[in-house]
C-alpha positions in Angstrom: 79.3 106.7 127.2 81.0 104.9 123.8 80.3 101.7 124.9 76.3 102.8 125.0 76.7 104.2 121.2 74.3 102.3 119.0 76.5 100.3 116.8 76.9 99.1 113.3 77.4 95.8 112.4 78.9 94.7 109.3 76.0 95.5 106.1 74.9 98.1 107.5 72.6 96.4 110.1 71.7 98.5 113.4 72.8 96.6 116.5 71.5 98.8 119.9 73.9 98.3 122.6 71.7 100.1 125.0 68.1 101.0 125.4 66.6 103.5 123.5 63.5 105.5 124.3 62.5 106.7 121.1 59.5 105.1 119.4 59.9 102.1 117.1 58.1 104.1 114.5 60.9 107.0 114.8 64.2 105.1 115.9 67.4 107.2 115.2 64.6 110.2 113.7 63.8 108.2 110.8 60.1 107.1 110.0 59.6 103.2 109.5 58.2 102.0 106.5 56.5 99.4 108.1 54.2 101.8 110.7 51.3 103.5 109.6 50.7 107.0 110.6 47.2 108.7 110.4 47.5 112.0 108.8 45.9 113.6 111.8 48.8 112.8 113.9 51.3 113.3 111.2 49.7 117.1 110.8 49.8 117.7 114.4 53.4 116.2 114.6 54.8 118.6 111.7 53.0 121.4 113.5 54.9 120.3 116.7 58.5 121.5 117.8 60.3 118.5 118.4 61.4 117.3 122.1 64.8 118.4 123.6 65.3 114.9 124.8 65.3 112.8 121.7 66.8 116.0 119.6 70.6 114.8 119.6 73.0 117.9 120.6 74.1 120.5 117.9 77.8 120.0 116.3 79.4 122.9 115.6 79.9 123.1 111.5 83.3 121.5 110.3 85.7 123.6 108.2 85.8 122.6 104.5 88.9 123.3 102.0 88.3 126.6 100.3 88.9 124.4 96.7 90.2 121.2 95.8 93.6 123.1 95.3 94.1 124.1 98.8 94.1 120.4 99.6 96.5 119.4 96.9 98.9 122.2 97.7 98.7 121.7 101.6 99.3 117.9 101.1 102.2 118.7 98.4 103.5 120.8 101.1 103.3 118.7 103.9 105.3 115.3 101.9 107.6 118.0 100.4 109.8 118.6 102.9 113.3 119.3 103.9 113.7 115.2 103.7 113.4 115.9 99.5 116.5 118.1 99.5 118.6 117.0 102.3 118.3 113.4 103.0 117.0 111.8 99.5 120.2 112.8 97.2 122.6 111.9 100.1 120.9 108.5 100.3 120.6 107.8 96.4 124.2 108.4 95.8 125.5 106.3 99.1 123.3 103.3 97.8 123.9 102.8 94.6 123.3 106.1 92.5 120.4 105.5 90.1 120.0 101.8 90.7 118.2 102.9 94.4 115.3 104.3 92.3 114.2 100.8 92.1 113.7 99.5 95.6 112.3 103.2 96.4 109.9 103.4 94.0 109.0 99.4 94.6 108.5 100.9 98.4 106.5 103.6 97.1 104.0 101.2 95.0 103.7 98.6 98.0 103.8 100.5 101.0 103.4 103.9 100.4 101.0 104.7 98.3 98.3 102.0 100.1 99.0 103.1 103.5 98.4 107.1 101.7 95.5 106.0 100.4 94.3 104.3 103.3 94.9 107.7 105.3 93.3 109.7 102.8 90.1 107.9 102.9 89.7 106.9 106.6 89.8 110.7 106.8 87.8 112.0 104.0 85.0 109.4 104.8 84.6 109.7 108.8 85.1 113.8 108.4 87.7 113.6 111.8 90.9 113.5 112.9 93.3 110.7 114.3 91.5 109.9 117.1 87.8 110.3 116.5 88.0 108.6 113.0 88.5 105.4 115.1 84.4 105.1 115.6 85.0 103.0 112.9 86.7 100.6 114.9 86.9 101.6 118.4 89.7 98.9 119.4 92.0 100.9 117.9 91.4 104.4 119.1 95.1 104.3 120.8 96.4 104.2 117.1 95.1 107.8 116.9 96.4 108.9 120.2 99.6 106.8 119.3 99.7 108.9 116.1 99.1 112.4 118.4 102.5 111.0 120.4 104.7 110.7 117.5 103.7 114.3 115.5 104.1 115.8 119.2 107.9 114.2 119.2 108.3 115.1 115.5 106.9 119.3 116.1 109.1 119.4 119.3 112.2 119.1 117.4 111.0 120.2 113.7 110.4 123.4 114.6 114.2 123.9 115.9 115.4 123.3 112.5 112.5 126.0 111.1 115.2 128.4 113.9 118.3 127.1 112.5 116.7 128.6 109.3 115.9 131.7 110.6 119.5 132.3 111.9 121.1 131.7 109.1 118.6 133.7 106.7 119.4 136.5 108.8 122.9 136.3 108.4 123.0 135.9 104.6 122.2 139.5 104.5 125.9 140.1 105.6 128.5 140.8 103.1 131.0 138.8 103.0 128.8 135.6 103.9 130.3 135.0 108.1 130.7 131.1 106.9 132.8 132.4 103.5 136.6 132.7 103.3 136.3 136.1 102.3 135.5 137.2 105.8 138.2 138.4 107.8 137.6 135.9 111.0 138.3 132.7 108.7 141.2 134.1 106.9 143.0 131.9 109.3 141.3 128.4 108.1 141.4 129.5 104.7 145.0 130.1 104.3 146.7 127.4 106.4 144.9 124.4 105.2 146.9 121.8 106.2 147.1 122.5 109.7 143.1 123.3 110.0 140.9 120.4 110.8 137.5 122.2 110.0 136.3 124.4 107.6 135.3 127.8 107.6 131.6 126.5 107.2 131.6 124.2 110.1 133.3 126.3 112.4 130.3 128.7 111.9 128.2 125.6 112.3 129.3 124.5 115.6 130.6 127.2 117.3 128.5 130.5 116.3 124.8 128.7 116.0 125.3 125.1 117.9 127.7 126.3 120.5 128.1 122.2 120.7 131.7 122.7 121.6 131.1 123.8 124.8 128.9 120.7 125.8 130.5 117.1 126.5 127.3 115.3 125.9 123.6 114.2 126.3 124.5 115.0 130.4 125.8 118.3 129.8 123.1 120.5 127.6 124.2 123.8 129.5 122.5 127.3 128.8 120.3 128.4 126.5 121.8 130.2 123.1 119.3 133.1 123.3 119.8 134.5 119.9 118.7 131.0 118.9 115.7 131.6 121.2 114.8 134.5 119.8 114.5 132.6 116.4 112.4 129.5 117.5 109.9 132.0 119.1 110.0 133.6 115.7 109.6 130.4 114.1 106.6 129.2 116.3 104.9 133.1 116.3 104.7 132.5 112.5 103.0 128.9 112.7 100.4 130.3 115.5 99.8 133.2 112.9 99.1 130.9 109.9 96.9 128.7 111.5 95.0 131.5 113.7 92.0 130.4 111.3 92.5 127.1 110.7 92.6 125.8 107.1 91.3 128.8 106.1 94.4 130.9 106.9 96.7 127.6 106.3 95.0 126.9 103.0 95.9 130.3 101.8 99.3 130.2 102.6 100.3 127.1 101.2 99.6 128.5 97.5 103.0 130.4 97.9 104.9 128.1 100.7 104.4 124.8 98.5 105.1 126.3 95.3 108.1 128.5 95.8 110.6 126.2 96.8 110.3 124.6 92.9 111.0 127.8 91.6 113.9 128.2 93.7 115.4 124.5 92.9 114.5 125.2 88.9 116.6 128.3 89.8 119.4 126.4 91.6 119.2 124.1 88.3 119.7 126.5 85.7 122.7 128.2 88.0 124.5 124.6 88.9 124.2 123.6 85.0 126.7 126.8 83.7 129.1 125.8 86.7 132.5 123.8 85.7 132.7 120.6 87.4 128.4 120.2 87.7 128.1 117.2 85.4 130.8 115.3 87.8 128.4 115.9 90.7 125.5 114.7 89.0 127.4 111.8 87.5 128.2 111.0 91.1 124.6 111.3 91.9 123.2 108.8 89.1 125.9 106.4 88.2 124.3 102.9 88.8 126.2 100.2 91.2 124.1 97.2 91.0 125.2 95.2 93.6 123.5 97.7 95.9 120.2 95.5 95.0 121.2 92.8 97.4 121.7 94.6 100.1 118.8 94.3 102.6 119.8 97.7 104.1 119.7 99.4 101.0 115.5 98.1 100.8 115.2 98.9 104.6 116.4 102.9 103.5 114.2 103.1 100.7 111.0 102.0 102.8 112.3 104.6 105.8 112.8 107.4 103.5 109.2 106.7 101.8 108.0 107.1 105.7 109.8 109.9 106.2 109.1 111.8 102.9 105.4 110.9 102.5 104.8 111.6 106.6 102.9 108.8 107.1 101.3 107.4 110.5 101.6 110.9 112.0 98.1 111.7 111.4 98.7 115.1 109.3 97.4 113.1 106.4 93.8 111.9 108.1 93.5 115.3 109.3 93.7 117.5 106.8 91.8 114.6 104.4 88.8 114.9 106.9 88.0 118.5 105.9 87.2 117.1 102.4 84.3 117.3 99.9 82.7 113.6 100.9 82.8 113.4 97.1 86.7 114.1 96.8 88.5 111.4 94.4 91.1 110.3 96.9 92.4 107.9 94.4 93.3 110.7 91.6 94.9 112.8 94.7 97.1 110.1 96.2 98.4 109.3 92.8 99.1 112.9 92.2 100.7 113.6 95.5 102.7 110.7 96.4 104.3 110.3 92.6 104.8 114.1 92.5 106.5 113.9 96.0 109.1 111.0 94.8 109.6 113.1 91.4 110.6 116.0 93.6 113.2 114.2 95.7 114.3 113.1 92.4 114.4 116.6 91.1 115.9 118.2 94.0 119.1 115.7 93.7 120.5 117.5 90.6 120.0 120.9 92.1 122.2 120.0 95.2 125.0 117.6 93.2 125.1 119.8 90.3 126.6 122.7 92.7 128.5 120.4 95.0 130.3 119.0 92.2 132.0 122.5 91.1 132.7 123.0 95.2 134.6 119.7 94.8 136.3 120.8 91.4 137.2 124.3 92.8 139.1 122.3 95.9 140.3 119.6 93.9 138.6 116.5 95.8 136.4 114.1 95.0 132.7 114.7 94.9 132.1 112.0 97.9 134.4 114.0 100.4 131.9 117.2 99.9 129.0 115.8 100.0 126.6 115.0 103.2 123.4 114.5 104.4 120.8 115.9 107.0 122.0 119.0 108.7 125.5 118.9 107.7 124.4 119.2 103.9 122.0 121.9 104.3 124.0 124.0 106.9 127.3 123.3 106.1 128.3 121.6 103.2 125.2 123.5 100.5 126.1 127.3 102.1 129.8 126.9 101.6 129.0 125.8 98.0 127.5 128.7 97.6 129.5 131.2 99.1 132.2 130.3 96.1 129.6 131.3 93.9 129.1 134.9 92.2 126.5 136.9 94.2 126.8 134.8 97.0 124.2 136.4 99.1 121.5 136.5 96.4 122.2 132.7 96.6 122.4 132.3 100.4 119.1 133.8 100.9 117.1 132.0 98.5 118.5 128.9 99.9 117.1 129.1 103.1 114.4 131.2 102.4 112.9 127.5 100.9 114.3 125.7 103.4 112.2 128.1 105.0 109.3 127.0 103.2 109.6 123.9 103.0 109.8 123.3 107.0 107.4 125.6 107.7 104.7 123.3 105.2 105.5 119.9 107.1 105.0 121.9 109.9 101.3 122.9 109.3 100.6 118.8 108.6 101.7 117.7 112.0 100.3 120.9 114.0 96.9 120.1 111.7 96.4 116.6 113.1 97.5 117.7 116.5 94.6 120.3 116.6 92.2 118.5 115.0 92.0 115.3 117.3 92.0 117.8 120.3 89.2 120.0 118.5 86.8 116.5 117.3 87.4 115.3 120.8 86.8 118.4 122.1 84.1 120.2 119.8 82.8 123.2 122.1 86.4 124.9 121.2 85.6 124.6 117.6 82.6 127.0 117.8 84.3 129.6 119.8 86.7 131.1 118.2 88.2 132.8 121.4 88.9 129.7 123.4 90.3 128.0 120.0 92.7 130.6 119.9 93.7 130.6 123.5 94.2 126.7 123.0 96.1 127.3 120.0 98.4 129.9 121.7 98.9 127.4 124.8 99.8 124.8 122.5 102.9 127.0 120.5 103.5 128.1 123.5 104.4 125.1 125.4 106.0 123.6 122.2 108.2 126.8 122.4 109.1 125.8 126.3 110.2 122.3 125.4 112.0 123.2 122.8 114.2 125.1 124.1 116.1 122.6 125.5 116.7 121.8 122.0 118.9 125.2 121.5 121.4 124.5 124.2 125.0 124.1 124.1 124.2 120.5 124.0 120.9 120.4 122.4 122.0 119.2 119.0 122.4 115.9 121.2 119.1 116.0 122.1 118.0 116.7 118.6 119.6 113.7 117.0 117.9 111.3 119.9 114.3 112.7 119.1 114.6 112.9 115.2 116.1 109.1 115.4 113.9 107.2 117.6 110.3 109.6 117.3 109.7 108.1 113.6 111.9 104.9 114.1 110.0 101.5 115.0 107.1 103.0 116.6 106.0 104.8 113.5 106.4 101.3 111.9 104.1 99.6 114.7 101.4 102.3 114.4 101.2 101.9 110.5 101.0 97.9 110.7 98.4 98.0 113.1 96.4 100.8 111.0 96.9 98.6 107.9 96.0 95.2 109.8 92.9 96.9 111.6 91.4 98.2 109.2 92.0 95.0 106.7 90.7 92.5 109.1 88.8 94.2 111.9 86.7 96.6 109.8 87.1 94.6 106.5 88.7 95.4 103.4 86.0 94.8 100.9 83.6 97.1 103.3 86.5 99.9 103.2 86.8 99.5 99.5 83.0 99.9 99.0 83.5 103.5 101.3 85.8 104.8 99.0 83.4 103.9 96.3 80.6 105.7 97.9 82.8 108.7 98.2 83.6 108.7 94.7 80.2 108.7 92.9 81.2 108.3 89.5 83.9 105.6 90.2 85.9 105.8 86.5 87.2 102.3 85.8 91.0 102.6 86.2 89.9 103.6 89.6 87.8 100.3 90.7 90.8 98.1 89.1 93.4 100.1 91.1 90.8 99.3 94.0 91.6 95.7 93.1 95.7 96.4 93.4 95.3 98.4 96.4 93.3 95.9 98.2 95.8 92.8 97.4 98.5 95.6 98.9 96.6 96.5 101.9 95.9 92.6 103.1 99.2 91.1 102.0 102.1 93.1 100.5 102.2 96.1 102.9 101.8 93.8 106.3 104.5 91.7 104.9 106.7 94.0 104.1 106.0 96.6 106.9 107.2 93.4 109.3 110.3 93.1 107.2 111.2 96.8 108.0 110.2 96.2 111.5 112.4 93.1 112.1 115.4 94.9 110.6 114.8 98.0 112.2 115.2 96.4 115.7 118.4 94.0 114.5 119.9 97.4 113.6 119.0 98.7 116.9 120.9 96.2 118.8 123.9 96.0 116.4 124.5 99.3 116.2 125.5 102.5 118.7 123.6 106.1 118.0 126.2 108.7 117.9 126.6 112.5 116.3 129.7 113.2 115.2 132.5 111.4 117.0 130.6 111.5 120.2 128.6 108.0 120.9 125.5 108.0 123.3 125.1 106.2 126.3 123.3 102.7 126.9 120.7 105.5 129.2 120.6 107.7 126.2 119.8 104.9 123.5 117.0 103.4 125.8 115.2 107.3 126.6 115.0 106.8 123.0 113.5 103.3 122.8 111.0 104.4 125.3 110.2 107.2 123.5 109.3 105.0 121.1 107.4 102.4 123.0 105.1 104.7 125.0 103.9 105.8 121.3 103.2 102.6 120.1 102.0 101.3 123.7 99.0 103.6 123.5 97.5 100.9 121.0 97.4 98.1 123.6 96.3 100.5 126.4 93.2 101.9 124.8 92.6 98.3 123.7 92.0 97.0 126.8 90.4 100.1 127.8 87.7 99.6 124.7 87.3 95.7 125.8 86.8 96.7 129.4 83.9 99.0 128.4 82.0 96.1 127.2 80.1 93.5 128.5 79.9 89.6 128.5 82.3 87.2 127.8 85.8 88.5 126.4 85.0 86.9 122.7 81.9 88.8 123.1 83.5 92.1 124.3 85.9 91.7 121.5 83.6 91.3 118.9 81.5 94.2 120.3 84.9 96.6 120.1 85.5 96.0 116.9 81.8 97.1 115.7 81.8 100.4 114.1 79.5 102.9 116.1 76.4 104.2 114.3 78.2 107.7 114.1 80.6 106.7 111.4 78.5 106.8 108.4 76.9 110.1 109.4 78.6 111.9 107.0 77.7 109.5 104.5 74.2 110.3 105.3 74.3 113.8 105.4 75.8 114.1 102.0 73.3 111.8 100.5 70.8 113.9 101.9 71.9 117.3 101.0 72.6 115.9 97.6 69.1 113.9 96.9 65.9 115.4 97.8 64.4 112.2 99.3 60.2 112.5 98.5 58.4 111.4 101.6 56.6 107.7 100.9 53.3 106.3 100.5 52.5 103.8 103.1 49.3 101.5 101.7 48.1 99.9 104.6 45.0 96.7 104.6 42.5 99.3 105.1 42.8 103.0 103.7 40.3 106.0 105.0 40.8 109.1 102.9 39.9 111.6 104.7 38.6 115.4 103.0 38.8 119.0 104.7 34.6 119.1 105.4 35.9 115.8 107.8 38.0 118.1 109.5 35.7 120.8 109.9 33.0 118.8 110.9 35.1 117.4 113.4 35.6 121.0 114.3 31.5 121.9 114.7 31.3 118.8 117.4 34.3 120.6 119.5 32.3 123.3 119.4 28.6 122.1 120.1 30.1 119.8 123.0 31.5 122.9 124.7 
C-alpha cells in the first residue's frame, strides 16, 4: 500500500508511517552506527543467506541511453516538430514580424526554460515516468495521470498527420504532381481563373485526400477513407517497429530522423534564395510592426507556441529524462535543447517564406494571400509553391519526407511517455520482452482503431476539435500545478539541491542559473501561466470554433471543453484519493500526503553506492574485547569435549 511505505520528511529525516519488522540495528538494510555487533555474530551473519521476508522485491533493470547524444537528439527531435515549420513562421508574420521574437523569447526564458528544466530534473532524479515520479509528492499523482490523458489525445490525432504525409509522399512520385497545373485533370482550374474559387492544390486536399466535401459537419463523419486508413496503419507499424526495443531502438533511429530535417531546411533555403521574389517573402516574414507589442493576444500566442513547440506538460520529456544517467547535466541540456528548438523555428521561416515569396511573384499577388498556417500551409500552400519549381517531384519528395521525420520524432516522445508510465506502474512487463511487445502492439492497434474516426469524410472536423482542446487550458492547468507543487509542497530549495546533487561538479554558472530558475519557479512562471490561463478562458467564451466556413455547434465546443476538463480534473481526483489513504485529522493527512516516499531517493543512493566504495565503520564501545583465532579454536574444542 502506498500509504504504508516509509516517507522521508524534509531534511532527509525518515518518518515511519507503519510498523516494521526489521531490527533497529538493520533498519532499511543499513547497520546503525550506534549499535555494537560482536565479531562472532557478524561473521555468522555474513555467511547466512538474507531472509526472504526482509529482502525487498527485485526490480527489473531500467534501460539507459546509449550515450548523451541519443538523449539530446531524442529531445531535439521531440521538440522540433511540425509546429516549427507550419505554425511559427505564420504566427511570426501575423503578429508583428520580427517584433514577435521579443514576446516569444521572453516567454521562452520565463516559462519555457524553467518548466523544461523542471520536467527533465524530475524524471532524471526520480528515474521514473510521469505517474511514478510523483512519489516525491503523492498528493500530486494526478498531474502524472493528467499528462497521460493529454499525451493520449495528442497521439490519437498526431499520427493522422503522418498518415496524410504518407499519402502526399506516395503521390509525389507521380509526374506531373497531381496538384499541379500540369496535370490534365487540373487544366480547367488553371485556365479559368476568374470563375474558379479553389486552386488545384486545394481541390486535391479537400476532395481527394480529406473528402470533406462529402460531409456536412461534426455530426456527419461519413465512411472511412480506406487509402488514408492504409496510410494510418503503415504509420502505426513504423512507430511500433521503431519503439519495439524501447530507447535502444528509438535512440538509434533519431540519429536519422532528428538530423535529416535540418539538411532539408538548408537545401530549401539555398534553393529559395535563388528564386525570383524570395526576398519579398523574407521581408514580409520579418518586417517589424511595433504596435503589436501592446496587444495581449500576441503575448498569449507567443506563450502558446512555446508550449506547443517544447512539448511541456505532456510527459514525454519527463519519461525520456528518466533513462538518463543520474549525474547528467540537465541545466546544460535544457539550454541546448530549448534555444536550439527556438532557433530552428526562426530558421525554418526563411525556408517557408522564400519559396512562398516566389509563388506570390509568379501569381502577381501579395505574399499575405498565399501564406497560411497548419495543414493549410503543409498540404496546400507549400506543395503548390513546390509544384512551380523545376524538378518539382524531387522537391516534393524531399519536403514530405522531412514532414514525416518531424512527425515521427514528436510521436516517439509522446508514445514513450505513455509506455514508460505504464511500465513503471507494472514493472513485470519491463522484464518480459514478450509481454512488453504484446502491450506495445495492443497500444498501437488501439490508437489505430480510435484514429479511424479522424480519417472519415468528416474526420477533419474531429481532428480540429481534438487539436484545439487537447493542448489548451487543461495543459496549462497541469503545468501550473506542477510548478506550484514542486515549488511550495516539495520545496524549491530541496528541488534545487536535488539538481546540484545530480550535477556532481556543478560549475559556477550552473549555480547562478539555479538562482534565476528558482525565482522563475516561485514567482514569474506561475504568474505568466495564470495570465495565459485567464486569456484562454476569455477567448474561449468570446470566439467560436470553426474550420473554414464551418462553425462548430455548441455541443461540439462543449465536448472539447470536457476533454480538456477531464485531463486536469485528474489532479483533484487523485489528490482526494491520496488524502483519504492517510490517517489522522485533515491537516495531518494533508501533511503526510505531501511528504516524499522513502523510495524517492533510491536512485541517488544507488548511484552513490556504485560510485563510492564505503569501508565498514569501526565501532568503539565502552569495553572492547579483541578475539584471536586461538579463542575460536578453544571454543571448538570445548564443544567437541562436551559432545
